[in-house]
LUMNUVEX-966155 format. One record per residue (C-alpha): residue number from 1; chain; x, y, z. Coordinates in nm, 3 decimals, decimal comma, m for minus. Example, Ala and Ser with C-alpha at 12.3 -4.5 7.8 and 13.67 -1.06 7.14 Angstrom:
<atoms>
atom num 1; chaine A; X 1,230; Y m0,450; Z 0,780 $
atom num 2; chaine A; X 1,367; Y m0,106; Z 0,714 $
</atoms>
This chain:
<atoms>
atom num 1; chaine A; X 7,134; Y 5,976; Z 5,862 $
atom num 2; chaine A; X 6,904; Y 6,020; Z 5,637 $
atom num 3; chaine A; X 6,505; Y 5,926; Z 5,636 $
atom num 4; chaine A; X 6,427; Y 5,595; Z 5,441 $
atom num 5; chaine A; X 6,277; Y 5,751; Z 5,169 $
atom num 6; chaine A; X 6,566; Y 5,934; Z 5,073 $
atom num 7; chaine A; X 6,862; Y 5,639; Z 5,202 $
atom num 8; chaine A; X 7,125; Y 5,549; Z 4,907 $
atom num 9; chaine A; X 7,041; Y 5,763; Z 4,652 $
atom num 10; chaine A; X 7,301; Y 5,919; Z 4,503 $
atom num 11; chaine A; X 7,311; Y 6,069; Z 4,154 $
atom num 12; chaine A; X 7,510; Y 5,894; Z 3,870 $
atom num 13; chaine A; X 7,458; Y 6,182; Z 3,507 $
atom num 14; chaine A; X 7,563; Y 6,040; Z 3,177 $
atom num 15; chaine A; X 7,635; Y 6,285; Z 3,097 $
atom num 16; chaine A; X 7,762; Y 6,542; Z 3,309 $
atom num 17; chaine A; X 8,059; Y 6,275; Z 3,408 $
atom num 18; chaine A; X 8,142; Y 6,238; Z 3,046 $
atom num 19; chaine A; X 8,184; Y 6,577; Z 3,026 $
atom num 20; chaine A; X 8,444; Y 6,571; Z 3,291 $
atom num 21; chaine A; X 8,577; Y 6,303; Z 3,122 $
atom num 22; chaine A; X 8,634; Y 6,488; Z 2,830 $
atom num 23; chaine A; X 8,759; Y 6,800; Z 3,056 $
atom num 24; chaine A; X 9,032; Y 6,558; Z 3,181 $
atom num 25; chaine A; X 9,144; Y 6,487; Z 2,803 $
atom num 26; chaine A; X 9,170; Y 6,834; Z 2,690 $
atom num 27; chaine A; X 9,400; Y 6,937; Z 3,034 $
atom num 28; chaine A; X 9,655; Y 6,607; Z 2,875 $
atom num 29; chaine A; X 9,566; Y 6,658; Z 2,461 $
atom num 30; chaine A; X 9,474; Y 7,015; Z 2,451 $
atom num 31; chaine A; X 9,166; Y 7,089; Z 2,313 $
atom num 32; chaine A; X 9,234; Y 7,092; Z 1,931 $
atom num 33; chaine A; X 9,294; Y 6,729; Z 1,923 $
atom num 34; chaine A; X 8,988; Y 6,590; Z 2,164 $
atom num 35; chaine A; X 8,559; Y 6,598; Z 2,008 $
atom num 36; chaine A; X 8,343; Y 6,727; Z 2,330 $
atom num 37; chaine A; X 8,069; Y 6,544; Z 2,184 $
atom num 38; chaine A; X 7,905; Y 6,590; Z 2,516 $
atom num 39; chaine A; X 7,776; Y 6,840; Z 2,674 $
atom num 40; chaine A; X 7,387; Y 7,038; Z 2,568 $
atom num 41; chaine A; X 7,520; Y 7,374; Z 2,511 $
atom num 42; chaine A; X 7,654; Y 7,527; Z 2,176 $
atom num 43; chaine A; X 8,004; Y 7,561; Z 2,076 $
atom num 44; chaine A; X 8,094; Y 7,762; Z 1,780 $
atom num 45; chaine A; X 8,400; Y 7,622; Z 1,572 $
atom num 46; chaine A; X 8,700; Y 7,721; Z 1,891 $
atom num 47; chaine A; X 8,470; Y 7,533; Z 2,123 $
atom num 48; chaine A; X 8,365; Y 7,836; Z 2,279 $
atom num 49; chaine A; X 8,046; Y 7,924; Z 2,408 $
atom num 50; chaine A; X 7,836; Y 8,035; Z 2,184 $
atom num 51; chaine A; X 7,549; Y 8,333; Z 2,252 $
atom num 52; chaine A; X 7,321; Y 8,578; Z 2,134 $
atom num 53; chaine A; X 7,485; Y 8,949; Z 2,111 $
atom num 54; chaine A; X 7,173; Y 9,099; Z 2,159 $
atom num 55; chaine A; X 7,072; Y 8,938; Z 2,463 $
atom num 56; chaine A; X 7,458; Y 8,959; Z 2,641 $
atom num 57; chaine A; X 7,416; Y 9,312; Z 2,551 $
atom num 58; chaine A; X 7,056; Y 9,411; Z 2,704 $
atom num 59; chaine A; X 7,149; Y 9,234; Z 3,019 $
atom num 60; chaine A; X 7,531; Y 9,404; Z 3,029 $
atom num 61; chaine A; X 7,288; Y 9,737; Z 3,047 $
atom num 62; chaine A; X 7,036; Y 9,698; Z 3,305 $
atom num 63; chaine A; X 7,017; Y 9,784; Z 3,576 $
atom num 64; chaine A; X 7,228; Y 9,590; Z 3,830 $
atom num 65; chaine A; X 6,873; Y 9,625; Z 4,169 $
atom num 66; chaine A; X 6,702; Y 9,539; Z 3,846 $
atom num 67; chaine A; X 6,865; Y 9,162; Z 3,862 $
atom num 68; chaine A; X 6,899; Y 9,128; Z 4,205 $
atom num 69; chaine A; X 6,551; Y 9,241; Z 4,362 $
atom num 70; chaine A; X 6,334; Y 8,991; Z 4,409 $
atom num 71; chaine A; X 6,075; Y 8,919; Z 4,187 $
atom num 72; chaine A; X 5,710; Y 8,735; Z 4,254 $
atom num 73; chaine A; X 5,649; Y 8,385; Z 4,390 $
atom num 74; chaine A; X 5,476; Y 8,290; Z 4,050 $
atom num 75; chaine A; X 5,683; Y 8,556; Z 3,788 $
atom num 76; chaine A; X 5,660; Y 8,887; Z 3,655 $
atom num 77; chaine A; X 5,349; Y 8,903; Z 3,500 $
atom num 78; chaine A; X 5,477; Y 9,103; Z 3,218 $
atom num 79; chaine A; X 5,764; Y 8,772; Z 3,178 $
atom num 80; chaine A; X 5,495; Y 8,550; Z 3,215 $
atom num 81; chaine A; X 5,233; Y 8,715; Z 2,888 $
atom num 82; chaine A; X 5,572; Y 8,703; Z 2,710 $
atom num 83; chaine A; X 5,590; Y 8,352; Z 2,803 $
atom num 84; chaine A; X 5,301; Y 8,244; Z 2,670 $
atom num 85; chaine A; X 5,283; Y 8,456; Z 2,370 $
atom num 86; chaine A; X 5,703; Y 8,372; Z 2,272 $
atom num 87; chaine A; X 5,532; Y 8,011; Z 2,328 $
atom num 88; chaine A; X 5,263; Y 7,992; Z 2,066 $
atom num 89; chaine A; X 5,425; Y 8,251; Z 1,808 $
atom num 90; chaine A; X 5,091; Y 8,269; Z 1,604 $
atom num 91; chaine A; X 4,995; Y 7,879; Z 1,668 $
atom num 92; chaine A; X 4,792; Y 7,978; Z 2,007 $
atom num 93; chaine A; X 4,497; Y 7,679; Z 2,074 $
atom num 94; chaine A; X 4,119; Y 7,777; Z 2,206 $
atom num 95; chaine A; X 4,207; Y 7,803; Z 2,539 $
atom num 96; chaine A; X 4,255; Y 7,967; Z 2,848 $
atom num 97; chaine A; X 4,598; Y 7,959; Z 2,940 $
atom num 98; chaine A; X 4,879; Y 7,988; Z 3,275 $
atom num 99; chaine A; X 5,187; Y 8,013; Z 3,370 $
atom num 100; chaine A; X 5,451; Y 8,011; Z 3,642 $
atom num 101; chaine A; X 5,786; Y 8,038; Z 3,657 $
atom num 102; chaine A; X 6,033; Y 7,827; Z 3,688 $
atom num 103; chaine A; X 6,408; Y 7,743; Z 3,765 $
atom num 104; chaine A; X 6,424; Y 7,673; Z 3,447 $
atom num 105; chaine A; X 6,324; Y 7,385; Z 3,206 $
atom num 106; chaine A; X 6,361; Y 7,132; Z 3,522 $
atom num 107; chaine A; X 6,192; Y 7,321; Z 3,730 $
atom num 108; chaine A; X 5,875; Y 7,308; Z 3,460 $
atom num 109; chaine A; X 5,910; Y 6,954; Z 3,462 $
atom num 110; chaine A; X 5,878; Y 6,871; Z 3,861 $
atom num 111; chaine A; X 5,601; Y 7,146; Z 3,905 $
atom num 112; chaine A; X 5,418; Y 6,919; Z 3,632 $
atom num 113; chaine A; X 5,502; Y 6,541; Z 3,810 $
atom num 114; chaine A; X 5,493; Y 6,693; Z 4,158 $
atom num 115; chaine A; X 5,125; Y 6,836; Z 4,124 $
atom num 116; chaine A; X 4,934; Y 6,610; Z 3,821 $
atom num 117; chaine A; X 5,101; Y 6,234; Z 3,919 $
atom num 118; chaine A; X 4,973; Y 6,048; Z 4,269 $
atom num 119; chaine A; X 5,233; Y 5,968; Z 4,472 $
atom num 120; chaine A; X 5,323; Y 5,575; Z 4,412 $
atom num 121; chaine A; X 5,174; Y 5,592; Z 4,042 $
atom num 122; chaine A; X 5,335; Y 5,543; Z 3,704 $
atom num 123; chaine A; X 5,417; Y 5,897; Z 3,462 $
atom num 124; chaine A; X 5,477; Y 5,749; Z 3,121 $
atom num 125; chaine A; X 5,777; Y 5,854; Z 2,867 $
atom num 126; chaine A; X 5,930; Y 5,727; Z 2,623 $
atom num 127; chaine A; X 6,241; Y 5,444; Z 2,589 $
atom num 128; chaine A; X 6,512; Y 5,729; Z 2,427 $
atom num 129; chaine A; X 6,437; Y 5,931; Z 2,719 $
atom num 130; chaine A; X 6,593; Y 6,292; Z 2,928 $
atom num 131; chaine A; X 6,776; Y 6,046; Z 3,288 $
atom num 132; chaine A; X 6,657; Y 6,318; Z 3,445 $
atom num 133; chaine A; X 6,230; Y 6,261; Z 3,364 $
atom num 134; chaine A; X 6,324; Y 5,978; Z 3,643 $
atom num 135; chaine A; X 6,550; Y 6,133; Z 3,862 $
atom num 136; chaine A; X 6,283; Y 6,399; Z 3,937 $
atom num 137; chaine A; X 5,973; Y 6,107; Z 3,953 $
atom num 138; chaine A; X 6,195; Y 5,923; Z 4,187 $
atom num 139; chaine A; X 6,209; Y 6,251; Z 4,399 $
atom num 140; chaine A; X 5,843; Y 6,314; Z 4,454 $
atom num 141; chaine A; X 5,745; Y 5,911; Z 4,493 $
atom num 142; chaine A; X 5,632; Y 5,835; Z 4,178 $
atom num 143; chaine A; X 5,794; Y 5,621; Z 3,941 $
atom num 144; chaine A; X 5,874; Y 5,614; Z 3,538 $
atom num 145; chaine A; X 5,804; Y 5,354; Z 3,275 $
atom num 146; chaine A; X 5,781; Y 5,375; Z 2,880 $
atom num 147; chaine A; X 5,722; Y 5,303; Z 2,537 $
atom num 148; chaine A; X 5,840; Y 5,193; Z 2,284 $
atom num 149; chaine A; X 5,988; Y 5,528; Z 2,092 $
atom num 150; chaine A; X 6,015; Y 5,320; Z 1,777 $
atom num 151; chaine A; X 5,824; Y 5,038; Z 1,588 $
atom num 152; chaine A; X 6,154; Y 4,796; Z 1,338 $
atom num 153; chaine A; X 6,120; Y 5,043; Z 1,080 $
atom num 154; chaine A; X 6,161; Y 5,326; Z 1,284 $
atom num 155; chaine A; X 5,876; Y 5,534; Z 1,314 $
atom num 156; chaine A; X 5,661; Y 5,641; Z 1,628 $
atom num 157; chaine A; X 5,571; Y 5,343; Z 1,804 $
atom num 158; chaine A; X 5,141; Y 5,479; Z 1,785 $
atom num 159; chaine A; X 5,085; Y 5,139; Z 1,869 $
atom num 160; chaine A; X 5,239; Y 5,095; Z 2,191 $
atom num 161; chaine A; X 5,171; Y 5,371; Z 2,280 $
atom num 162; chaine A; X 4,842; Y 5,358; Z 2,339 $
atom num 163; chaine A; X 4,920; Y 5,006; Z 2,472 $
atom num 164; chaine A; X 5,104; Y 5,138; Z 2,745 $
atom num 165; chaine A; X 4,887; Y 5,410; Z 2,826 $
atom num 166; chaine A; X 4,587; Y 5,163; Z 2,849 $
atom num 167; chaine A; X 4,771; Y 4,963; Z 3,065 $
atom num 168; chaine A; X 4,859; Y 5,229; Z 3,280 $
atom num 169; chaine A; X 4,481; Y 5,398; Z 3,292 $
atom num 170; chaine A; X 4,363; Y 5,028; Z 3,387 $
atom num 171; chaine A; X 4,486; Y 5,120; Z 3,751 $
atom num 172; chaine A; X 4,540; Y 5,426; Z 3,786 $
atom num 173; chaine A; X 4,271; Y 5,747; Z 3,795 $
atom num 174; chaine A; X 4,456; Y 5,978; Z 3,610 $
atom num 175; chaine A; X 4,782; Y 5,954; Z 3,393 $
atom num 176; chaine A; X 5,074; Y 6,194; Z 3,311 $
atom num 177; chaine A; X 5,270; Y 6,175; Z 2,992 $
atom num 178; chaine A; X 5,524; Y 6,298; Z 2,850 $
atom num 179; chaine A; X 5,644; Y 6,421; Z 2,525 $
atom num 180; chaine A; X 5,975; Y 6,549; Z 2,431 $
atom num 181; chaine A; X 5,930; Y 6,716; Z 2,035 $
atom num 182; chaine A; X 6,032; Y 6,877; Z 1,890 $
atom num 183; chaine A; X 6,364; Y 6,852; Z 1,856 $
atom num 184; chaine A; X 6,323; Y 6,573; Z 2,185 $
atom num 185; chaine A; X 6,677; Y 6,488; Z 2,361 $
atom num 186; chaine A; X 6,870; Y 6,225; Z 2,318 $
atom num 187; chaine A; X 6,793; Y 6,093; Z 1,901 $
atom num 188; chaine A; X 6,678; Y 6,462; Z 1,762 $
atom num 189; chaine A; X 6,264; Y 6,300; Z 1,683 $
atom num 190; chaine A; X 5,949; Y 6,522; Z 1,580 $
atom num 191; chaine A; X 5,628; Y 6,383; Z 1,653 $
atom num 192; chaine A; X 5,457; Y 6,488; Z 1,251 $
atom num 193; chaine A; X 5,122; Y 6,575; Z 1,231 $
atom num 194; chaine A; X 4,973; Y 6,271; Z 1,118 $
atom num 195; chaine A; X 5,143; Y 6,120; Z 1,472 $
atom num 196; chaine A; X 5,002; Y 6,402; Z 1,744 $
atom num 197; chaine A; X 4,645; Y 6,331; Z 1,564 $
atom num 198; chaine A; X 4,688; Y 5,971; Z 1,697 $
atom num 199; chaine A; X 4,825; Y 6,098; Z 2,025 $
atom num 200; chaine A; X 4,551; Y 6,266; Z 2,130 $
atom num 201; chaine A; X 4,319; Y 6,027; Z 1,958 $
atom num 202; chaine A; X 4,498; Y 5,818; Z 2,237 $
atom num 203; chaine A; X 4,444; Y 6,067; Z 2,530 $
atom num 204; chaine A; X 4,113; Y 6,176; Z 2,402 $
atom num 205; chaine A; X 3,946; Y 5,735; Z 2,444 $
atom num 206; chaine A; X 4,063; Y 5,795; Z 2,801 $
atom num 207; chaine A; X 3,911; Y 6,107; Z 2,902 $
atom num 208; chaine A; X 3,593; Y 6,062; Z 2,756 $
atom num 209; chaine A; X 3,628; Y 5,683; Z 2,933 $
atom num 210; chaine A; X 3,636; Y 5,888; Z 3,258 $
atom num 211; chaine A; X 4,088; Y 5,955; Z 3,325 $
atom num 212; chaine A; X 4,195; Y 6,207; Z 3,458 $
atom num 213; chaine A; X 4,476; Y 6,314; Z 3,214 $
atom num 214; chaine A; X 4,766; Y 6,566; Z 3,155 $
atom num 215; chaine A; X 4,995; Y 6,594; Z 2,880 $
atom num 216; chaine A; X 5,312; Y 6,715; Z 2,954 $
atom num 217; chaine A; X 5,488; Y 6,897; Z 2,603 $
atom num 218; chaine A; X 5,902; Y 6,948; Z 2,695 $
atom num 219; chaine A; X 5,947; Y 7,292; Z 2,432 $
atom num 220; chaine A; X 6,353; Y 7,248; Z 2,504 $
atom num 221; chaine A; X 6,506; Y 7,200; Z 2,231 $
atom num 222; chaine A; X 6,219; Y 7,376; Z 1,992 $
atom num 223; chaine A; X 6,418; Y 7,702; Z 1,872 $
atom num 224; chaine A; X 6,670; Y 7,403; Z 1,709 $
atom num 225; chaine A; X 6,378; Y 7,267; Z 1,553 $
atom num 226; chaine A; X 6,352; Y 7,444; Z 1,217 $
atom num 227; chaine A; X 6,147; Y 7,770; Z 1,173 $
atom num 228; chaine A; X 5,934; Y 7,909; Z 1,455 $
atom num 229; chaine A; X 5,543; Y 7,884; Z 1,304 $
atom num 230; chaine A; X 5,596; Y 7,553; Z 1,127 $
atom num 231; chaine A; X 5,755; Y 7,335; Z 1,429 $
atom num 232; chaine A; X 5,483; Y 7,543; Z 1,611 $
atom num 233; chaine A; X 5,199; Y 7,427; Z 1,453 $
atom num 234; chaine A; X 5,107; Y 7,114; Z 1,694 $
atom num 235; chaine A; X 5,020; Y 7,315; Z 1,947 $
atom num 236; chaine A; X 4,640; Y 7,434; Z 1,738 $
atom num 237; chaine A; X 4,567; Y 7,086; Z 1,794 $
atom num 238; chaine A; X 4,484; Y 7,164; Z 2,195 $
atom num 239; chaine A; X 4,234; Y 7,351; Z 2,136 $
atom num 240; chaine A; X 3,876; Y 7,263; Z 2,282 $
atom num 241; chaine A; X 3,984; Y 6,968; Z 2,502 $
atom num 242; chaine A; X 3,790; Y 6,836; Z 2,705 $
atom num 243; chaine A; X 3,818; Y 6,947; Z 3,072 $
atom num 244; chaine A; X 3,969; Y 6,634; Z 3,228 $
atom num 245; chaine A; X 4,278; Y 6,649; Z 2,962 $
atom num 246; chaine A; X 4,496; Y 6,863; Z 3,125 $
atom num 247; chaine A; X 4,805; Y 7,007; Z 2,873 $
atom num 248; chaine A; X 5,146; Y 7,157; Z 2,989 $
atom num 249; chaine A; X 5,423; Y 7,282; Z 2,819 $
atom num 250; chaine A; X 5,757; Y 7,346; Z 2,970 $
atom num 251; chaine A; X 5,931; Y 7,700; Z 2,864 $
atom num 252; chaine A; X 6,254; Y 7,735; Z 2,895 $
atom num 253; chaine A; X 6,523; Y 8,002; Z 2,876 $
atom num 254; chaine A; X 6,864; Y 7,742; Z 2,828 $
atom num 255; chaine A; X 6,856; Y 7,725; Z 2,472 $
atom num 256; chaine A; X 6,640; Y 7,984; Z 2,315 $
atom num 257; chaine A; X 6,826; Y 8,281; Z 2,481 $
atom num 258; chaine A; X 7,190; Y 8,103; Z 2,576 $
atom num 259; chaine A; X 7,079; Y 8,181; Z 2,897 $
atom num 260; chaine A; X 7,192; Y 7,794; Z 3,027 $
atom num 261; chaine A; X 7,339; Y 7,895; Z 3,384 $
atom num 262; chaine A; X 7,084; Y 8,226; Z 3,503 $
atom num 263; chaine A; X 6,783; Y 7,916; Z 3,524 $
atom num 264; chaine A; X 6,515; Y 8,025; Z 3,378 $
atom num 265; chaine A; X 6,220; Y 7,866; Z 3,292 $
atom num 266; chaine A; X 5,815; Y 7,804; Z 3,333 $
atom num 267; chaine A; X 5,560; Y 7,565; Z 3,331 $
atom num 268; chaine A; X 5,243; Y 7,674; Z 3,087 $
atom num 269; chaine A; X 4,930; Y 7,498; Z 3,178 $
atom num 270; chaine A; X 4,624; Y 7,523; Z 2,830 $
atom num 271; chaine A; X 4,231; Y 7,363; Z 2,962 $
atom num 272; chaine A; X 3,960; Y 7,409; Z 2,811 $
atom num 273; chaine A; X 3,866; Y 7,498; Z 3,147 $
atom num 274; chaine A; X 3,928; Y 7,833; Z 3,337 $
atom num 275; chaine A; X 3,865; Y 7,720; Z 3,661 $
atom num 276; chaine A; X 4,186; Y 7,370; Z 3,562 $
atom num 277; chaine A; X 4,393; Y 7,680; Z 3,501 $
atom num 278; chaine A; X 4,342; Y 7,865; Z 3,855 $
atom num 279; chaine A; X 4,408; Y 7,555; Z 4,014 $
atom num 280; chaine A; X 4,722; Y 7,497; Z 3,795 $
atom num 281; chaine A; X 4,843; Y 7,837; Z 3,916 $
atom num 282; chaine A; X 4,752; Y 7,875; Z 4,248 $
atom num 283; chaine A; X 4,988; Y 7,454; Z 4,277 $
atom num 284; chaine A; X 5,223; Y 7,617; Z 4,112 $
atom num 285; chaine A; X 5,223; Y 7,914; Z 4,368 $
atom num 286; chaine A; X 5,263; Y 7,674; Z 4,646 $
atom num 287; chaine A; X 5,507; Y 7,450; Z 4,475 $
atom num 288; chaine A; X 5,716; Y 7,745; Z 4,379 $
atom num 289; chaine A; X 5,775; Y 7,853; Z 4,744 $
atom num 290; chaine A; X 5,853; Y 7,564; Z 4,868 $
atom num 291; chaine A; X 6,140; Y 7,440; Z 4,666 $
atom num 292; chaine A; X 6,298; Y 7,746; Z 4,570 $
atom num 293; chaine A; X 6,066; Y 8,041; Z 4,665 $
atom num 294; chaine A; X 6,118; Y 8,247; Z 4,397 $
atom num 295; chaine A; X 6,355; Y 8,224; Z 4,073 $
atom num 296; chaine A; X 6,531; Y 8,529; Z 3,871 $
atom num 297; chaine A; X 6,472; Y 8,807; Z 3,814 $
atom num 298; chaine A; X 6,705; Y 8,903; Z 3,590 $
atom num 299; chaine A; X 6,607; Y 8,671; Z 3,325 $
atom num 300; chaine A; X 6,233; Y 8,779; Z 3,361 $
atom num 301; chaine A; X 6,311; Y 9,140; Z 3,241 $
atom num 302; chaine A; X 6,526; Y 9,093; Z 3,018 $
atom num 303; chaine A; X 6,233; Y 8,866; Z 2,823 $
atom num 304; chaine A; X 6,033; Y 9,114; Z 2,905 $
atom num 305; chaine A; X 6,215; Y 9,391; Z 2,723 $
atom num 306; chaine A; X 6,310; Y 9,143; Z 2,441 $
atom num 307; chaine A; X 5,918; Y 9,020; Z 2,400 $
atom num 308; chaine A; X 5,820; Y 9,420; Z 2,425 $
atom num 309; chaine A; X 6,037; Y 9,625; Z 2,165 $
atom num 310; chaine A; X 5,937; Y 9,447; Z 1,819 $
atom num 311; chaine A; X 6,258; Y 9,614; Z 1,718 $
atom num 312; chaine A; X 6,457; Y 9,410; Z 1,873 $
atom num 313; chaine A; X 6,278; Y 9,051; Z 1,780 $
atom num 314; chaine A; X 6,404; Y 8,983; Z 1,428 $
atom num 315; chaine A; X 6,783; Y 9,061; Z 1,497 $
atom num 316; chaine A; X 6,792; Y 8,829; Z 1,851 $
atom num 317; chaine A; X 6,573; Y 8,561; Z 1,622 $
atom num 318; chaine A; X 6,849; Y 8,614; Z 1,291 $
atom num 319; chaine A; X 7,135; Y 8,541; Z 1,566 $
atom num 320; chaine A; X 6,960; Y 8,224; Z 1,663 $
atom num 321; chaine A; X 6,872; Y 8,096; Z 1,338 $
atom num 322; chaine A; X 7,246; Y 8,128; Z 1,235 $
atom num 323; chaine A; X 7,288; Y 7,928; Z 1,582 $
atom num 324; chaine A; X 7,052; Y 7,669; Z 1,481 $
atom num 325; chaine A; X 7,172; Y 7,663; Z 1,057 $
atom num 326; chaine A; X 7,588; Y 7,577; Z 1,255 $
atom num 327; chaine A; X 7,425; Y 7,344; Z 1,448 $
atom num 328; chaine A; X 7,221; Y 7,177; Z 1,139 $
atom num 329; chaine A; X 7,519; Y 7,163; Z 0,928 $
atom num 330; chaine A; X 7,714; Y 6,960; Z 1,223 $
atom num 331; chaine A; X 7,417; Y 6,740; Z 1,176 $
atom num 332; chaine A; X 7,353; Y 6,721; Z 0,822 $
atom num 333; chaine A; X 7,799; Y 6,564; Z 0,802 $
atom num 334; chaine A; X 7,716; Y 6,303; Z 1,117 $
atom num 335; chaine A; X 7,382; Y 6,166; Z 0,919 $
atom num 336; chaine A; X 7,527; Y 6,132; Z 0,578 $
atom num 337; chaine A; X 7,887; Y 6,025; Z 0,654 $
atom num 338; chaine A; X 7,682; Y 5,724; Z 0,915 $
atom num 339; chaine A; X 7,416; Y 5,644; Z 0,606 $
atom num 340; chaine A; X 7,759; Y 5,619; Z 0,368 $
atom num 341; chaine A; X 7,956; Y 5,386; Z 0,628 $
atom num 342; chaine A; X 7,646; Y 5,150; Z 0,712 $
atom num 343; chaine A; X 7,569; Y 5,311; Z 1,048 $
atom num 344; chaine A; X 7,229; Y 5,275; Z 1,187 $
atom num 345; chaine A; X 7,130; Y 5,574; Z 1,329 $
atom num 346; chaine A; X 6,794; Y 5,692; Z 1,514 $
atom num 347; chaine A; X 6,528; Y 5,882; Z 1,267 $
atom num 348; chaine A; X 6,717; Y 6,259; Z 1,287 $
atom num 349; chaine A; X 6,473; Y 6,563; Z 1,247 $
atom num 350; chaine A; X 6,667; Y 6,904; Z 1,470 $
atom num 351; chaine A; X 6,781; Y 6,933; Z 1,745 $
atom num 352; chaine A; X 7,127; Y 6,972; Z 1,947 $
atom num 353; chaine A; X 7,130; Y 6,522; Z 1,978 $
atom num 354; chaine A; X 7,136; Y 6,266; Z 1,732 $
atom num 355; chaine A; X 7,118; Y 5,934; Z 1,866 $
atom num 356; chaine A; X 7,265; Y 5,573; Z 1,760 $
atom num 357; chaine A; X 7,116; Y 5,281; Z 1,939 $
atom num 358; chaine A; X 7,377; Y 5,025; Z 2,064 $
atom num 359; chaine A; X 7,383; Y 4,713; Z 2,218 $
atom num 360; chaine A; X 7,663; Y 4,857; Z 2,442 $
atom num 361; chaine A; X 7,696; Y 5,177; Z 2,472 $
atom num 362; chaine A; X 7,923; Y 5,239; Z 2,742 $
atom num 363; chaine A; X 8,166; Y 5,029; Z 2,582 $
atom num 364; chaine A; X 8,180; Y 5,156; Z 2,270 $
atom num 365; chaine A; X 8,209; Y 5,513; Z 2,469 $
atom num 366; chaine A; X 8,561; Y 5,433; Z 2,654 $
atom num 367; chaine A; X 8,684; Y 5,320; Z 2,325 $
atom num 368; chaine A; X 8,598; Y 5,583; Z 2,097 $
atom num 369; chaine A; X 8,792; Y 5,762; Z 2,457 $
atom num 370; chaine A; X 9,127; Y 5,610; Z 2,211 $
atom num 371; chaine A; X 9,084; Y 5,786; Z 1,911 $
atom num 372; chaine A; X 8,991; Y 6,122; Z 2,194 $
atom num 373; chaine A; X 8,598; Y 6,161; Z 2,104 $
atom num 374; chaine A; X 8,378; Y 6,156; Z 2,364 $
atom num 375; chaine A; X 7,998; Y 6,069; Z 2,377 $
atom num 376; chaine A; X 7,740; Y 5,929; Z 2,621 $
atom num 377; chaine A; X 7,643; Y 5,650; Z 2,718 $
atom num 378; chaine A; X 7,275; Y 5,576; Z 2,719 $
atom num 379; chaine A; X 7,060; Y 5,319; Z 2,833 $
atom num 380; chaine A; X 6,956; Y 5,214; Z 2,426 $
atom num 381; chaine A; X 7,263; Y 5,399; Z 2,252 $
atom num 382; chaine A; X 7,489; Y 5,674; Z 2,209 $
atom num 383; chaine A; X 7,372; Y 6,064; Z 2,215 $
atom num 384; chaine A; X 7,653; Y 6,251; Z 1,986 $
atom num 385; chaine A; X 7,612; Y 6,608; Z 2,048 $
atom num 386; chaine A; X 7,610; Y 6,831; Z 1,727 $
atom num 387; chaine A; X 7,531; Y 7,137; Z 1,922 $
atom num 388; chaine A; X 7,891; Y 7,096; Z 2,090 $
atom num 389; chaine A; X 8,089; Y 6,877; Z 1,794 $
atom num 390; chaine A; X 8,253; Y 7,130; Z 1,547 $
atom num 391; chaine A; X 8,214; Y 7,156; Z 1,148 $
atom num 392; chaine A; X 8,542; Y 7,046; Z 1,103 $
atom num 393; chaine A; X 8,541; Y 6,729; Z 1,400 $
atom num 394; chaine A; X 8,227; Y 6,603; Z 1,282 $
atom num 395; chaine A; X 8,359; Y 6,457; Z 1,003 $
atom num 396; chaine A; X 8,478; Y 6,101; Z 1,068 $
atom num 397; chaine A; X 8,239; Y 6,002; Z 1,396 $
atom num 398; chaine A; X 8,022; Y 5,839; Z 1,265 $
atom num 399; chaine A; X 8,276; Y 5,640; Z 1,095 $
atom num 400; chaine A; X 8,483; Y 5,576; Z 1,437 $
atom num 401; chaine A; X 8,187; Y 5,503; Z 1,613 $
atom num 402; chaine A; X 8,107; Y 5,137; Z 1,384 $
atom num 403; chaine A; X 8,448; Y 5,081; Z 1,413 $
atom num 404; chaine A; X 8,436; Y 5,164; Z 1,815 $
atom num 405; chaine A; X 8,153; Y 4,900; Z 1,774 $
</atoms>
């Protein structure tokens, strides 16, 4: 009974499938014997969901009517202002800005793909990527193509990026590029300042040739990548860009505020043209009305309160830093033990996940089940969630992956 374009669609999500298998094992063997390296949330050392106490306290104290009332379709104006300020910190480029509230970071990515890639055209991202990019492309009538994220020396593959951009621009009048950095999902990679210069040089060249180029920067994990301003320094590079090179940034409250299920985020537009920003806000509002009408008012109001009270900022940032350091300690164990036993790992610079290249990821992950270790099989390798694996349980995981291979 479905329309032809929807016929046969069936979502198979490797992340949630792996987490479900892990939960089944926990029921049989007990949580203390099972290693959950699947899910993209921060679990504490006891395996419980970790949250920011200040966020929990402020949210719990809010008036119920403020939590359940409608929000404007584009989002609370104070929320949108706060999102822009929090996204850039001290690294705001010279540009015009706009924002629209979305249902999490995923909603932001949806709006960018829906409105800045022509139907039937390709959207470009890296081969190591979050699989939902492809789901959104299919849903909106686009297709996802990839460039090799790494060269043979496991450095950012600037050459392949340039080749793929050039090839697509020969057949398309416009191109949307998605780059997930810093704390890339699933590898933990982050582009260096020099790599950003090369990426922007490639895109500026296409813009100079008359192509409309859009760049979406997915920063979902940025607050688990390192010091606030150093991880955002690249954003200054978006100053004074050509009018036909448009930058969008997807903001999410999920990770940075441990507010995963409240599904609140925003898509931010950055342009040298005020007209481009006006257009961006209009099409974003239209898409929101068509998809979810408006998003969680309570979460937006929470962020407004946090941003307005400057005395709270160092408190909840310190709480988040503790979570970041906990995740980093776990990742450091895995990377050090991988190096010691000879397991090849993609360069990890921060974030929730570490990636291990593998020829048959699904088979390796099934073999790991014998050790009651659960990780996520991807197309190019295995994703290990440092965010959900305790420090104690992380010891030995790298060697066991090598043995399973």
